[in-house]
Every structure is written in C-alpha cells, then in structure tokens.
C-alpha positions as CSV (number, residue, x, y, z in Angstrom):
1,M,-0.1,-0.1,0.0
2,R,0.8,3.3,-0.6
3,R,2.8,5.6,2.3
4,D,3.6,9.2,2.3
5,L,6.6,10.9,4.0
6,S,5.6,14.2,4.4
7,V,2.6,14.0,7.2
8,C,3.5,10.9,10.2
9,D,4.5,11.2,13.7
10,C,4.5,15.0,14.2
11,Y,0.6,14.5,15.2
12,E,-0.4,13.5,18.6
13,T,-3.8,11.6,18.5
14,S,-6.8,13.0,19.1
15,S,-9.3,12.4,21.6
16,P,-12.0,9.9,21.1
17,G,-14.5,12.6,21.8
18,D,-13.3,15.3,19.7
19,L,-16.1,16.0,17.3
20,M,-15.4,18.0,14.2
21,P,-18.6,18.7,10.8
22,P,-18.0,16.0,8.6
23,L,-16.1,17.0,5.4
24,P,-17.8,16.4,1.6
25,W,-15.9,13.1,1.2
26,V,-16.7,11.7,4.3
27,E,-20.6,12.3,4.0
28,R,-20.4,10.4,0.3
29,L,-18.4,7.7,2.2
30,A,-21.4,7.5,4.6
31,R,-23.8,7.5,2.1
32,R,-22.0,4.3,0.2
33,L,-21.8,2.7,3.5
34,T,-25.7,2.9,4.1
35,R,-26.4,1.6,1.0
36,W,-23.8,-1.3,1.3
37,R,-25.3,-1.9,4.7
38,Q,-29.3,-1.7,3.5
39,N,-28.4,-5.3,1.6
40,G,-28.4,-6.9,4.7
41,R,-25.1,-8.9,4.3
42,L,-23.0,-6.2,5.0
43,A,-24.7,-5.4,8.2
44,G,-23.3,-7.0,10.9
45,P,-19.7,-6.8,12.6
46,W,-16.6,-5.3,10.5
47,V,-13.0,-6.3,11.1
48,V,-10.8,-3.6,10.1
49,G,-7.2,-4.5,9.3
50,V,-4.7,-1.8,10.6
51,S,-1.2,-1.8,9.4
52,G,-0.5,1.4,11.1
53,G,0.0,3.1,7.8
54,S,-1.7,6.4,6.8
55,D,-4.1,4.6,4.7
56,S,-5.5,2.3,7.2
57,V,-5.6,4.2,9.9
58,G,-7.2,6.6,8.4
59,L,-9.8,4.0,7.3
60,L,-10.3,3.4,11.4
61,R,-10.4,6.8,12.2
62,V,-13.2,7.6,9.5
63,L,-15.2,4.8,10.6
64,H,-15.1,5.6,14.0
65,E,-16.5,8.8,13.3
66,L,-19.3,7.1,11.1
67,T,-19.8,4.9,13.8
68,P,-22.5,6.8,15.8
69,R,-24.4,7.5,12.7
70,L,-24.2,4.3,10.5
71,G,-24.3,1.6,13.5
72,L,-21.0,0.2,12.7
73,D,-19.9,-2.3,15.1
74,L,-16.3,-2.2,14.8
75,T,-13.1,-4.4,16.0
76,V,-9.1,-3.8,14.6
77,A,-6.9,-6.6,13.9
78,H,-3.4,-6.2,13.2
79,L,-0.8,-9.3,12.1
80,D,2.8,-8.6,12.8
81,H,5.0,-10.0,10.0
82,G,7.7,-10.0,12.3
83,V,10.4,-9.5,9.6
84,R,11.4,-5.8,10.7
85,A,12.8,-4.9,13.9
86,E,10.1,-2.2,14.2
87,S,7.5,-4.5,13.6
88,A,7.1,-4.8,17.3
89,L,6.2,-1.0,17.7
90,D,3.6,-1.4,14.7
91,G,1.8,-3.4,16.9
92,Q,2.0,-1.7,20.0
93,F,0.7,1.4,17.9
94,V,-2.3,-0.6,16.3
95,A,-2.8,-1.4,20.1
96,D,-2.6,1.9,21.6
97,L,-4.8,3.2,19.0
98,A,-7.7,0.8,19.5
99,D,-7.6,1.4,23.0
100,S,-7.9,5.1,22.6
101,L,-10.7,4.4,20.5
102,E,-12.3,1.9,22.8
103,L,-12.6,-0.5,19.9
104,P,-11.5,-4.4,20.7
105,F,-8.1,-5.5,19.3
106,D,-6.4,-8.8,17.9
107,L,-2.9,-9.1,17.2
108,G,-1.3,-12.0,15.1
109,H,2.0,-12.9,14.5
110,W,3.6,-15.0,11.3
111,K,6.8,-15.8,10.1
112,P,7.7,-16.5,6.6
113,T,8.2,-20.2,5.8
114,R,10.1,-20.2,2.5
115,S,12.3,-17.8,0.5
116,G,11.8,-15.9,-2.5
117,H,8.1,-15.7,-2.2
118,F,7.4,-13.3,1.1
119,E,5.1,-10.7,-0.5
120,A,2.8,-13.3,-1.7
121,D,2.6,-16.0,1.2
122,A,2.3,-12.5,3.5
123,R,-0.5,-11.4,1.6
124,A,-2.1,-15.0,1.5
125,A,-1.5,-15.5,5.2
126,R,-2.8,-11.8,6.3
127,Y,-6.2,-12.6,4.3
128,A,-6.5,-16.5,5.9
129,W,-5.6,-14.9,9.5
130,L,-8.2,-11.8,8.9
131,V,-10.7,-14.5,8.1
132,E,-10.3,-16.3,11.3
133,I,-10.3,-13.2,13.0
134,A,-13.8,-12.6,11.6
135,R,-15.3,-15.8,12.3
136,T,-14.1,-15.6,16.0
137,R,-15.9,-12.3,16.1
138,G,-18.7,-13.2,14.5
139,A,-18.0,-10.7,11.5
140,C,-19.6,-10.3,8.2
141,A,-17.0,-8.4,6.8
142,V,-13.2,-7.3,6.4
143,V,-12.1,-4.0,5.9
144,V,-9.0,-2.8,4.4
145,G,-7.5,0.7,3.4
146,H,-6.6,0.8,-0.3
147,T,-6.8,4.2,-1.9
148,R,-7.5,5.7,-5.6
149,D,-4.0,5.6,-5.7
150,D,-3.3,2.3,-4.6
151,Q,-6.5,1.3,-7.5
152,A,-4.1,3.5,-10.0
153,E,-0.8,1.5,-9.1
154,T,-3.1,-2.0,-9.5
155,I,-4.0,-1.0,-13.0
156,L,-0.9,0.6,-14.4
157,H,0.9,-2.5,-13.2
158,R,-1.2,-4.6,-14.9
159,I,-0.8,-2.9,-18.0
160,V,3.1,-2.8,-18.0
161,R,2.9,-6.7,-17.5
162,G,0.5,-7.1,-20.0
163,T,-3.7,-7.9,-19.1
164,G,-6.6,-8.2,-21.1
165,P,-10.1,-6.4,-20.1
166,S,-10.6,-7.7,-17.4
167,G,-7.2,-7.0,-15.8
168,L,-7.9,-3.2,-16.6
169,T,-10.8,-3.2,-13.9
170,G,-8.2,-3.2,-11.1
171,M,-9.5,-4.1,-7.3
172,A,-12.8,-4.8,-6.7
173,W,-14.8,-2.7,-4.4
174,R,-16.4,-6.0,-2.8
175,R,-15.3,-9.2,-3.1
176,P,-16.2,-12.6,-1.2
177,L,-13.3,-14.0,1.0
178,T,-15.9,-17.2,2.4
179,A,-19.6,-17.6,1.4
180,E,-20.3,-15.7,5.0
181,I,-17.1,-13.0,4.4
182,S,-16.8,-10.3,2.3
183,L,-13.7,-7.7,1.6
184,I,-14.2,-4.3,1.3
185,R,-12.6,-1.6,0.4
186,P,-14.3,1.4,0.9
187,L,-12.1,3.9,0.2
188,L,-11.2,3.2,-3.2
189,S,-12.8,6.7,-4.4
190,Y,-10.5,8.6,-2.3
191,S,-6.6,9.9,-2.5
192,H,-3.9,8.7,-0.6
193,N,-3.1,12.6,0.3
194,K,-6.8,13.1,1.2
195,L,-6.6,10.6,3.6
196,C,-3.3,12.2,5.1
197,T,-5.0,15.5,5.3
198,Y,-7.9,14.3,7.4
199,L,-5.3,12.8,9.9
200,A,-3.4,15.8,9.8
201,S,-7.1,17.8,10.8
202,L,-7.2,15.0,13.6
203,N,-3.7,15.7,15.2
204,Q,-3.5,11.7,14.1
205,S,0.3,10.1,13.7
206,W,0.6,6.7,12.0
207,R,3.3,4.6,11.6
208,E,5.8,4.5,8.3
209,D,7.4,1.3,6.5
210,A,10.6,2.3,5.4
211,T,10.4,-0.8,3.2
212,N,7.7,0.8,0.8
213,L,10.6,2.7,-0.8
214,N,12.7,-0.1,-1.5
215,Q,12.7,0.4,-5.4
216,V,13.5,-3.5,-5.8
217,H,10.1,-4.3,-6.2
218,T,8.2,-3.3,-9.0
219,R,4.9,-1.8,-7.3
220,A,7.2,0.7,-5.5
221,R,9.1,1.9,-8.8
222,L,5.7,2.1,-10.3
223,R,4.6,4.3,-7.3
224,H,8.1,6.6,-6.5
225,D,8.9,6.4,-10.4
226,L,6.9,6.0,-12.8
227,L,3.9,7.2,-11.7
228,P,5.4,10.6,-10.5
229,K,7.3,10.8,-14.1
230,L,3.7,10.0,-16.2
231,A,2.0,12.9,-13.7
232,A,5.2,15.5,-14.2
233,E,5.7,14.5,-18.2
234,Y,2.2,13.7,-19.6
235,N,-1.0,14.1,-17.4
236,P,-1.3,15.6,-14.1
237,N,-4.3,13.8,-13.3
238,V,-3.1,10.4,-14.5
239,A,-4.1,8.4,-11.3
240,Q,-7.5,9.5,-11.6
241,A,-7.6,8.8,-15.5
242,L,-6.2,5.3,-14.8
243,V,-9.4,4.6,-12.0
244,R,-11.8,6.1,-14.6
245,L,-10.4,3.3,-17.1
246,G,-10.8,0.5,-14.5
247,K,-14.3,1.7,-14.0
248,L,-15.2,1.9,-17.7
249,M,-13.9,-1.5,-17.8
250,D,-15.8,-3.2,-15.2
251,D,-19.1,-1.5,-16.4
252,Q,-18.5,-3.0,-19.6
253,R,-17.2,-6.3,-18.0
254,R,-20.6,-6.4,-15.9
255,G,-22.6,-5.6,-19.3
256,F,-20.8,-8.0,-20.7
257,E,-21.4,-10.9,-18.4
258,T,-24.7,-10.7,-17.8
259,L,-25.2,-11.1,-21.9
260,A,-23.0,-14.3,-21.3
261,A,-24.8,-15.4,-18.7
262,D,-28.3,-15.4,-20.8
263,F,-26.8,-16.6,-23.9
264,E,-25.3,-19.4,-22.1
265,H,-28.9,-20.2,-20.1
266,Q,-30.2,-20.2,-23.6
267,A,-27.9,-22.6,-25.6
268,T,-27.3,-25.3,-23.3
269,V,-29.5,-28.3,-23.5
270,E,-27.4,-30.8,-21.5
271,S,-24.5,-30.2,-18.7
272,S,-22.9,-33.0,-16.7
273,A,-19.6,-34.8,-15.9
274,L,-19.3,-36.5,-19.2
275,V,-21.3,-34.2,-21.9
276,I,-22.1,-30.5,-23.0
277,D,-24.7,-29.8,-25.1
278,L,-24.9,-26.3,-26.8
279,D,-27.7,-25.4,-29.2
280,L,-26.3,-24.3,-32.3
281,S,-29.0,-22.1,-33.3
282,T,-28.4,-20.1,-30.4
283,L,-25.1,-19.9,-30.6
284,R,-24.6,-18.8,-34.7
285,E,-27.2,-16.2,-33.6
286,I,-24.5,-13.9,-31.4
287,P,-21.2,-12.6,-31.9
288,H,-18.1,-14.9,-32.0
289,A,-16.8,-12.9,-28.9
290,F,-19.7,-14.2,-27.0
291,V,-19.9,-17.9,-28.4
292,L,-16.0,-18.1,-26.6
293,E,-17.6,-16.7,-23.3
294,V,-20.5,-19.8,-23.4
295,V,-18.1,-22.1,-24.5
296,R,-15.9,-21.2,-21.3
297,R,-19.0,-20.9,-18.8
298,A,-20.2,-24.1,-19.9
299,W,-17.4,-25.9,-19.2
300,R,-16.5,-24.4,-16.4
301,H,-20.2,-24.9,-14.9
302,A,-20.1,-28.1,-16.1
303,G,-16.7,-28.8,-13.5
304,W,-14.5,-29.9,-16.5
305,P,-10.7,-29.6,-15.6
306,E,-9.4,-26.3,-17.5
307,R,-6.1,-27.3,-17.4
308,D,-3.8,-26.0,-20.4
309,M,-7.1,-24.6,-21.9
310,D,-5.4,-21.5,-23.8
311,A,-6.9,-19.6,-26.0
312,R,-6.0,-21.1,-29.5
313,R,-8.2,-24.5,-28.0
314,W,-11.5,-22.4,-27.0
315,Q,-11.2,-20.9,-30.8
316,R,-10.9,-24.4,-31.9
317,I,-14.3,-25.2,-30.1
318,A,-16.0,-22.1,-30.7
319,S,-15.3,-21.8,-34.3
320,L,-16.8,-25.5,-35.0
321,A,-19.9,-23.7,-34.1
322,G,-19.9,-22.1,-37.6
323,R,-19.6,-25.3,-39.3
324,E,-22.4,-27.7,-40.6
325,R,-20.5,-30.6,-39.3
326,G,-17.0,-31.8,-38.3
327,R,-15.5,-33.1,-35.3
328,I,-12.2,-31.8,-33.2
329,S,-9.8,-33.4,-30.5
330,V,-9.5,-31.0,-27.8
331,G,-7.3,-32.6,-25.8
332,M,-7.3,-33.7,-22.4
333,G,-10.0,-36.5,-23.4
334,V,-12.2,-34.1,-24.7
335,D,-13.7,-34.5,-28.3
336,A,-16.0,-31.7,-29.6
337,S,-18.3,-32.4,-32.8
338,I,-21.6,-31.2,-34.5
339,V,-24.2,-33.5,-33.6
340,A,-27.5,-32.7,-35.4
341,N,-28.1,-29.2,-34.2
342,L,-26.0,-29.6,-31.3
343,L,-22.1,-28.6,-30.4
344,R,-21.3,-31.5,-28.1
345,L,-18.2,-31.9,-26.4
346,N,-17.3,-35.3,-24.9
347,R,-15.2,-36.2,-21.8
348,A,-13.5,-39.3,-21.1
349,E,-15.2,-41.0,-18.1
350,V,-13.5,-40.1,-14.6
351,I,-12.6,-43.2,-12.5
352,P,-12.7,-42.2,-8.4
353,A,-9.9,-42.6,-6.1
354,V,-9.6,-44.7,-3.1
355,P,-9.2,-43.2,0.1
356,L,-6.5,-43.0,2.2
357,E,-5.7,-41.0,5.2
358,S,-4.4,-37.3,4.7
359,I,-0.7,-36.8,3.8
360,E,1.4,-33.6,3.0
361,L,1.8,-32.5,-0.4
362,P,4.9,-30.3,-0.8
363,I,5.2,-27.1,-2.7
364,P,6.5,-27.9,-5.1
365,G,6.6,-31.7,-4.5
366,V,4.9,-35.2,-5.1
367,G,2.0,-36.5,-3.0
368,E,1.4,-40.3,-3.1
369,W,-2.2,-41.6,-3.3
370,Q,-3.3,-45.0,-3.6
371,G,-4.4,-45.0,-7.3
372,G,-2.1,-42.2,-8.6
373,R,-0.5,-39.4,-7.3
374,V,-0.7,-35.4,-6.9
375,I,2.1,-33.5,-8.0
376,A,2.4,-29.7,-7.5
377,T,4.7,-27.6,-9.5
378,H,6.2,-24.0,-9.8
379,C,5.3,-22.4,-12.9
380,D,6.8,-19.3,-13.8
381,H,5.8,-19.4,-17.8
382,D,2.5,-19.9,-19.0
383,H,3.7,-22.9,-20.5
384,D,6.6,-24.6,-18.5
385,G,6.6,-27.8,-21.0
386,I,4.2,-29.4,-18.1
387,T,1.0,-30.6,-18.9
388,H,-1.4,-29.9,-15.4
389,D,-4.8,-30.5,-14.7
390,E,-5.3,-27.5,-13.0
391,M,-3.2,-24.1,-12.7
392,I,-4.0,-21.9,-9.5
393,D,-2.6,-18.5,-8.1
394,L,0.0,-19.5,-5.7
395,A,-0.3,-16.6,-3.5
396,R,-3.9,-17.7,-2.5
397,V,-2.6,-20.5,-1.3
398,V,-1.8,-20.8,2.8
399,P,0.4,-23.5,3.0
400,P,0.9,-26.2,3.7
401,L,-1.2,-28.3,1.4
402,Q,-2.7,-32.1,2.1
403,I,-4.2,-34.3,0.6
404,T,-7.2,-36.1,1.9
405,S,-10.7,-37.8,1.6
406,P,-13.7,-36.1,2.2
407,R,-14.9,-34.9,5.5
408,D,-18.4,-35.0,7.1
409,G,-19.4,-31.3,7.0
410,D,-17.2,-30.2,3.8
411,R,-18.1,-27.6,2.0
412,F,-16.5,-25.9,-1.2
413,D,-16.9,-22.8,-3.5
414,P,-16.4,-24.2,-6.8
415,L,-14.8,-22.3,-9.7
416,G,-17.5,-20.4,-11.3
417,L,-19.8,-19.6,-8.2
418,K,-18.1,-16.7,-7.5
419,G,-17.4,-17.8,-3.8
420,Q,-20.5,-19.0,-3.1
421,T,-20.3,-22.5,-0.7
422,T,-21.8,-25.6,-1.3
423,P,-21.6,-29.0,0.6
424,L,-18.7,-30.8,-1.0
425,A,-21.2,-34.2,-0.8
426,D,-23.8,-32.4,-3.2
427,F,-20.7,-31.2,-5.9
428,L,-19.7,-34.3,-6.0
429,R,-23.0,-36.1,-6.3
430,G,-24.4,-33.5,-9.1
431,R,-21.7,-34.7,-11.0
432,G,-23.3,-38.4,-10.8
433,L,-21.0,-39.8,-8.5
434,G,-22.2,-42.4,-6.1
435,L,-21.8,-43.0,-2.6
436,T,-18.7,-45.0,-2.8
437,A,-17.0,-42.9,-5.4
438,R,-17.8,-39.6,-3.5
439,R,-16.2,-41.1,-0.7
440,S,-13.0,-41.9,-2.6
441,V,-12.3,-38.6,-4.0
442,P,-8.8,-37.4,-3.2
443,V,-9.0,-33.7,-1.9
444,V,-6.1,-30.9,-1.8
445,R,-6.7,-28.3,0.8
446,D,-4.8,-25.4,2.8
447,Q,-4.9,-23.9,6.0
448,V,-8.5,-22.1,4.8
449,G,-10.1,-25.0,3.0
450,I,-10.5,-26.9,-0.1
451,V,-7.7,-26.0,-3.1
452,W,-8.9,-29.1,-5.5
453,V,-11.1,-31.5,-5.5
454,V,-8.8,-33.6,-7.6
455,R,-9.9,-34.3,-11.4
456,H,-13.0,-32.2,-10.7
457,R,-12.8,-28.5,-9.9
458,I,-10.7,-26.0,-8.0
459,A,-11.7,-23.6,-5.7
460,E,-13.1,-20.0,-6.8
461,R,-10.5,-18.1,-4.3
462,V,-7.2,-20.0,-6.2
463,R,-8.4,-19.1,-9.5
464,L,-5.7,-17.4,-11.6
465,T,-6.3,-13.9,-12.6
466,D,-4.7,-10.9,-14.5
467,S,-3.0,-9.6,-11.2
468,T,-1.5,-13.4,-10.6
469,T,2.4,-13.6,-10.7
470,E,3.2,-17.1,-9.4
471,R,1.3,-20.1,-10.8
472,L,1.4,-23.6,-9.3
473,G,0.4,-26.5,-11.4
474,L,-1.8,-29.3,-9.9
475,S,-1.6,-32.8,-11.5
476,W,-3.2,-36.1,-10.6
477,Q,-1.2,-39.0,-12.3
478,P,-2.5,-42.6,-12.2
479,S,-1.1,-45.7,-10.8
480,C,0.4,-47.7,-13.9
481,D,-0.4,-50.9,-11.9
C-alpha cells in the first residue's frame, strides 16, 4: 500500500470525543456505506485490518467517526510479520490506537516459511488470518484501506505486465473471502493525500514502513518513479485517468457477463460430468466473442478441469460452432463435434480414487495417493513444458497443502460460483458420483479449506486472475498398476 513521508508522527492522537463537521468526502462515504449495509449482507460486525500506516489508520478513524450515524460495530486487527525490527512497535501503536477509540483489538504473528515468496505468502497469510479473526468475532466483513492511488498502481502494474480487458478493472470494491465474509475497500474513490490531510486535521499520527521505499520491487518503482514521471511530464491527473479507465472497463465487463450468462442459459441443452450439449441455432445468432464465453462458462459450470485450455483451444471449439459438420480433438480426453443441431463436447469417464489418510503435499513436490499421486509444480510461465490438470494462483494458497479424503461437513467454493459455497457431497453428487465414489475422491486442502477436488474442480478463491504473479500447477497421475 502507498505510504507518505510528508505527514507522520508530528501529530499526536486526538481524543475520540473530539468532534468536527463532516467533510464532503466523508458524507459521500457515509452514503455509500449506508447503501452497502442496507442490502443486509454487510449489516453485521466489521473487522478493520490496520497495519499502522496512514491509509489504514485513516480508514479506522473515518469508520469510527461514522459509527454513531451508521451503527457500525468495529474491531481492529493487526498481523505482525516479524521481518522488521520495528514491527513490534507497529503492533503496539495499533493496539494503543484501538484502545484510545475503545475498540476491541486482535494481534497476530506470522513468520515466512520459504525464501523468495515473502510478499505473496504474507498477503495470503494476512487474509487467511483476517478471515479467522472475522469468524471468531462473528463479523460479516473484513475492511482494508486501499485508496485511489493503490487502484491506479494496480491498473498500471497490470498494463505494464500485459493484461486483458478484465485486468484493467483493477481491485473490486467488494468481493467474497468466504460464503459468509466479504472483503470491502471503502476508500477506492479517495486519494492517499486526502487521507493524510484528514489525519492531520485530527492530529492523528501513523507509522511508516521504510520497506515501501525499496524500489527493488516493481510496485515501489511504479509508485515512486513511473507514476510521478507520468504525472509531471504527461498528465497531472494520470492516477484519476487510470481509475476512470478501470471503472469503465468494469462497467463493460459487468454488461458482457450479464449477456454471456443469458446466452449460456439459452444455449445449454445438457451439462454433466461427461457431456456438454450447446444449441447451435443459439450460438450462430450471437457474436463470436460471446460464443467463446458461452463455451468457457459451460465448461466451467460442468466442472471440467481447465488445465492448459489456452486461447487457441477455446477458439477451435468456438469456430466449430460455425460449421455444418465436423469433429475435433480438444485434448485432455475431450472431443467436440457437430451432432444434429448441437455442439457436443464429450469427456472421457472419470474413475474415482481410493481413500487414504491425509498426507502432506510439498510445494513443489509429490503426494502419493492410492490409485495415483498428486503433483504440485511451480510454473514461472504460461507454458513450462508440463501438462497440468489445473493451474492456480500460488499467492492465494496458505501452506501447507494436504491431500485427504472428503470429510463430513466439508463445504467447497467451486470455480465459477463467485465465492458461493456448497456442500462437497452435493457437488460430487451433482457430478454423478455415487456414495462409494464420493468417499474416495482425493481432496487437496490448505489452511483455509479445499483448494482442489482432484480431477473435478478447483476452488474459486485460488483461480488465476490478471494479477496473478505466481502459478502452481496441480496434476493427477494415475498409478500404472
């Protein structure tokens, strides 16, 4: 997150009882939060993640100011990563601030377990810990202090790395962390400087993290070099322009997804573990871009592994819909053909594995399982010469990984359901598996929950996105005997 050095510890913490006229932007924020809470999903307690920096401290202070009006129920949480000598002081600062505001406080500790992946592991650990605190506190939301500057950096970072239209949407205002807990970012419309000015008006200090100035990391170079240069030499409002681009792309994405979902509903004749039938007359009446998306959505909702389904393979299936006859081998045991007035996808039958006790799956490494083994592989590029059943975002995994059999009460957020969970037994029953087969399916888990129902589907929370920087390939290799 962005941190500013011009305003810091020169201010003392103001008394929680000090009152000031609401600022216009605070009024706008209050209206937004009121709308969010009126839908019922965000009406419960909120856990505010506070690092001690200006943005998160500003978030806490403005939410505390709005508490009497909005009826907010806040708790404060701080995770100490323990990699800086001053990190304990950060935790004490946040604890003191929470105490001064008469708010409950939770302090957590985490240590990196592997070299070279600190940022990704720390981010995953932070959100996993915040989810656990939210569950303990009975909270419905985790609130973080990302600002408009963070949004601009995110979009610019994706442009520099190379991204598609969905990557230009930036960070979401709200997204599910679990079925019951949402991640919300109320400050995405407001600049970092606005937060600093607000804190100055309260005489509120904050803590600085010197590592944010280290330009070894790409985000720091974007923040301290490229964005200031673009603002100075090309467009002084470049941050606002990037955020505006993100909003426009998000509006277009929502419209596209709504239409694609409607077309998928119209086109789907059958969807199962072995067969997908799509109505050709419907596919031939819609633009080619929507045909591609309908095929993707139908494949995903049938629970088929996406594996290495690149643009070329999706394109071949969609192009077949424009022919009068034909048959192609898609790969991974899937054939596509024209049958009467249908585009039919056939998948080879899945043979269930035999259950065992839980075992560890190293990252990278192999976990032996009766009937086969699960292989986890670091993937630095889109194509590393290895065929994977699934590819997931390593930053969203909270190690260690384990392979287990299904457990009573297991719930799962299948890819494609946008974070909504379902009982694992119902998911497997819907894929045509009987009781014996359901009990024998191997399941890969991390500390948060199910990551992959082997040979069926990954969890939505670990899917690849345009912001993914580290990929983990997961494969199932049957035994030869």
